[in-house]
N, C-alpha and C positions, 0 to 999 in steps of 0.2 A: 604674312606677318605673324610672328609668334604671340602667344598668349601674354607674355610679360610685356611686350612692346605695346600692345593694346591697353593693358592696365596702366602703363606709364602715360600714354597719350590721354587716357580718360582723366587721370589725376591733373595733368596740365590744363586740360579744358575746364575741369571742375574748379580749379583754383582761379583761372581767368574769369569764369562766370562769377565766382564768389567775390573777387576783387571789384568787378564792374557793378554788382548789385548792392554791395555793402558800403558802409560809410568809408570814405576815402581816408579818414583819420584813424582807422582801426589799427592800433599799435600793439605789438606783443609786450607783455611784461618782461622785465629783465630775465627772469627765469625761463620764460617761453623763448626769448631771443637766443639764449644759450642752447636750449634744446633744438630749436630750429637750425642753428648753425651746425650742431652736431649731426643732425639729419641730412643737411645739405652735403656735408662731407661724405656721408654714406652713399650718396648718389653715384659715386665713382667706384663702388665696391665691385670686386671681380665677378661675383655671382649675381645673376639677374634677380634671383629671389630676394637678395638683400637690398638691391636697389628698389625693387617694388615695395618691399616692407617700409623702407625709408620714405618713399613717395606717398604711400598710403598714410603713414603717420603725419607727414606734412599736411596732407589734405584735411586732417582733423582740426588743424589750426585755422582753416579757412583763410580769409583775407589777411589775417595776421601773419601768414607765411608768404606774403607776396615777395619777400626777398629771395625766396627759393625759385621763383618762376624762371629767371634767366638760366639757372643751372638745370632745371627740369627740361627746358627747351633744348639746351645744349645736349642733354642726355638723349632726348628723342632724336636729335640730329645724328648723334653718334650711332644709335641703334639702327637708324635707317641706312646709314652708310655701310655699317657692318652687314646689313642684309642685302646690300647691293642695289638699293633703291635710290640711286644718286639723283635721278630726275625729280623724284617726289620730294626729296629732302629740302632743296632750296625753296621751292614754292611753299611747302607746309610751314617750315620754320620761319620764313619771311612773314607769312600771315600771322603766325603765333606771336612773333615779336611786335608786329603792328598792333595787334589787339592789346598786348601788354603795354605798349608805349602809350596808347590812347588812354588806358585806365590807370596809369601810374606816372609818377614824376620822372624817374630815370628813363632815358632813351637808350636802349641797349641793342646790340646786334646790328643787323643789316641796316 
């Protein structure tokens, strides 16, 4: 797995940990919400470096960026599939969605 994939996976895991250990009611300010949405849109950037930069910026918001978790997991899933790791993809992403579902209100994915 490439360096950028590992970085992205670390960000997803860090955000999930942040969500689970912080106050459930941690809400971003309106200005932060706008920045978070802009960063979420950058997770589909063509260049991996741009995606990693957006993910790292999201991580700085901690649990206030919980809205980004489904998109981050989707990005991990796409990267795994692009690397030909189909068997690992379903299991890993299913587990990430489970962790996210337990620690947040919306039930997403699998």
